C-alpha positions as CSV (number, residue, x, y, z in Angstrom):
1,X,0.0,0.0,0.0
2,X,2.8,2.4,0.8
3,X,4.4,1.7,-2.7
4,X,1.1,2.7,-4.4
5,X,0.8,5.8,-2.3
6,X,4.4,6.9,-3.2
7,X,3.9,6.0,-6.8
8,X,1.1,8.5,-7.3
9,X,-1.8,6.1,-6.6
10,X,-2.7,7.3,-3.1
11,X,-6.5,7.7,-3.9
12,X,-6.6,4.3,-5.4
13,X,-4.8,2.8,-2.3
14,X,-7.3,4.6,0.0
15,X,-10.3,3.1,-1.9
16,X,-8.7,-0.4,-1.6
17,X,-8.0,0.1,2.1
18,X,-11.6,1.3,2.9
19,X,-13.2,-2.1,2.4
20,X,-12.1,-5.1,4.5
21,X,-13.1,-7.4,1.7
22,X,-10.9,-5.6,-0.9
23,X,-8.0,-5.2,1.5
24,X,-8.0,-8.9,2.4
25,X,-8.2,-9.9,-1.3
26,X,-5.3,-7.6,-2.1
27,X,-3.3,-9.0,0.9
28,X,-4.0,-12.6,-0.2
29,X,-2.9,-11.8,-3.7
30,X,0.3,-10.2,-2.5
31,X,1.1,-13.6,-0.8
32,X,1.5,-15.0,-4.3
33,X,2.3,-13.7,-7.8
34,X,0.4,-10.5,-8.6
35,X,0.4,-7.7,-11.1
36,X,-1.5,-4.5,-10.2
37,X,-2.6,-1.7,-12.6
38,X,-2.7,1.2,-10.2
39,X,-4.8,4.2,-11.0
40,X,-3.2,7.6,-10.8
41,X,-4.8,10.1,-8.3
42,X,-6.3,12.4,-10.9
43,X,-7.7,9.4,-12.9
44,X,-9.5,8.1,-9.8
45,X,-10.9,11.5,-8.9
46,X,-12.2,12.1,-12.4
47,X,-13.9,8.7,-12.5
48,X,-15.6,8.8,-9.1
49,X,-18.9,10.4,-10.4
50,X,-19.2,7.5,-12.9
51,X,-19.1,4.8,-10.2
52,X,-21.4,6.5,-7.6
53,X,-24.2,4.1,-8.5
54,X,-22.1,0.9,-8.0
55,X,-23.0,-1.3,-5.0
56,X,-20.3,-2.1,-2.4
57,X,-19.8,-5.4,-4.2
58,X,-19.6,-3.6,-7.5
59,X,-16.9,-1.3,-6.2
60,X,-14.9,-4.2,-4.8
61,X,-15.1,-5.9,-8.2
62,X,-14.1,-2.7,-10.0
63,X,-10.9,-2.4,-7.9
64,X,-10.1,-6.1,-8.0
65,X,-10.5,-5.9,-11.8
66,X,-7.3,-3.9,-11.8
67,X,-5.3,-6.8,-10.3
68,X,-4.0,-9.9,-12.2
69,X,-3.0,-13.0,-10.2
70,X,0.1,-13.5,-12.3
71,X,3.5,-11.7,-12.0
72,X,4.8,-10.1,-15.2
73,X,7.7,-7.9,-15.6
74,X,7.0,-5.0,-18.0
75,X,9.0,-6.8,-20.6
76,X,7.0,-10.0,-20.1
77,X,3.8,-8.0,-20.2
78,X,4.8,-6.4,-23.5
79,X,5.1,-9.9,-25.0
80,X,1.8,-11.1,-23.7
81,X,-1.1,-10.4,-26.0
82,X,-4.6,-11.6,-25.2
83,X,-7.1,-12.0,-22.5
84,X,-6.2,-12.0,-18.8
85,X,-8.2,-13.0,-15.8
86,X,-8.3,-10.6,-12.9
87,X,-8.9,-11.0,-9.2
88,X,-12.5,-10.0,-9.8
89,X,-13.0,-13.1,-12.0
90,X,-15.6,-15.6,-10.7
91,X,-15.4,-18.4,-13.2
92,X,-18.9,-19.6,-12.3
93,X,-20.7,-16.3,-12.8
94,X,-18.5,-13.6,-14.4
95,X,-15.3,-13.5,-16.4
96,X,-14.0,-10.0,-15.5
97,X,-11.3,-10.4,-18.2
98,X,-9.3,-7.6,-19.7
99,X,-7.4,-7.6,-23.0
100,X,-3.7,-6.9,-23.2
101,X,-1.9,-5.9,-26.4
102,X,1.5,-4.6,-27.1
103,X,1.7,-1.7,-29.5
104,X,5.4,-1.0,-30.3
105,X,7.1,-0.5,-27.0
106,X,3.9,0.3,-25.1
107,X,1.3,-1.9,-23.4
108,X,-2.4,-1.2,-24.1
109,X,-5.3,-2.6,-22.1
110,X,-8.9,-2.7,-23.3
111,X,-12.3,-3.8,-22.3
112,X,-15.5,-4.0,-24.4
113,X,-17.0,-1.0,-22.5
114,X,-14.3,1.6,-23.4
115,X,-14.1,3.4,-26.7
116,X,-10.4,4.2,-26.1
117,X,-7.5,2.1,-24.9
118,X,-5.9,2.4,-21.6
119,X,-2.1,2.6,-21.5
120,X,0.4,1.4,-18.9
121,X,2.4,4.6,-18.1
122,X,5.1,3.7,-15.6
123,X,6.4,1.1,-13.2
124,X,5.8,1.8,-9.5
125,X,7.4,-1.5,-8.3
126,X,8.7,-4.6,-10.0
127,X,10.2,-7.3,-7.9
128,X,9.2,-10.9,-8.2
129,X,6.5,-11.8,-7.2
130,X,4.9,-8.3,-7.3
131,X,4.6,-5.8,-10.1
132,X,2.7,-2.5,-9.9
133,X,2.2,-0.3,-13.0
134,X,0.4,3.0,-13.3
135,X,-2.4,3.6,-15.9
136,X,-4.0,6.6,-17.5
137,X,-7.6,5.5,-17.3
138,X,-10.0,3.2,-15.3
139,X,-10.6,-0.2,-16.8
140,X,-14.4,-0.7,-16.9
141,X,-15.5,-4.3,-16.8
142,X,-18.5,-5.1,-19.0
143,X,-20.0,-6.9,-16.0
144,X,-20.4,-3.5,-14.3
145,X,-20.7,-1.0,-17.1
146,X,-22.6,-1.0,-20.4
147,X,-20.5,-1.1,-23.6
148,X,-20.0,2.1,-25.4
149,X,-22.9,2.7,-27.9
150,X,-22.1,2.3,-31.5
151,X,-22.8,5.5,-33.4
152,X,-25.8,5.4,-35.7
153,X,-24.9,5.3,-39.3
154,X,-26.7,7.5,-41.7
155,X,-25.9,7.0,-45.4
156,X,-27.1,5.7,-48.7
157,X,-30.4,3.9,-48.7
158,X,-31.2,5.0,-45.1
159,X,-34.8,6.2,-44.5
160,X,-34.9,9.5,-42.6
161,X,-38.1,10.9,-41.0
162,X,-37.7,14.7,-41.2
163,X,-41.0,15.4,-39.5
164,X,-42.8,16.0,-42.9
165,X,-42.8,12.3,-43.6
166,X,-40.3,9.6,-44.4
167,X,-37.9,10.2,-47.3
168,X,-35.2,8.1,-48.9
169,X,-31.7,9.5,-48.7
170,X,-29.4,9.1,-51.7
């Protein structure tokens, strides 16, 4: 927890430490291999209005979604493309997976609910069996947030009602 606080993730660390369930899950995870995607203070503050409607269990799941029960160095993470389970994963009910992809020399994380990727920005701590990396955005699991809507397409052959009746567009 002190490492997160010193690494610019104090608000994230405070959210984790508020809940006994979250704190115990994090402490159990630290007993083994773990990789944490720590949210920078400004990122958490900016996201807080979006998660006000989450239940306590939902908030716990959101925070645990930022932790992977596998240790990867940044170099190892850069070579690992694909889906990863998180500590929020409940194999019977919910996946809570995130997608990892390397893009050049950077690591990008995605979920189906976000329209833009999230990037790993820096290393707070990396010593086997624990790695903590900072991120520039909150990972939103599809289990808690609706996917981003696909914009409606208007084009050739689409019928448009202008109020004066339906017309064909060409």
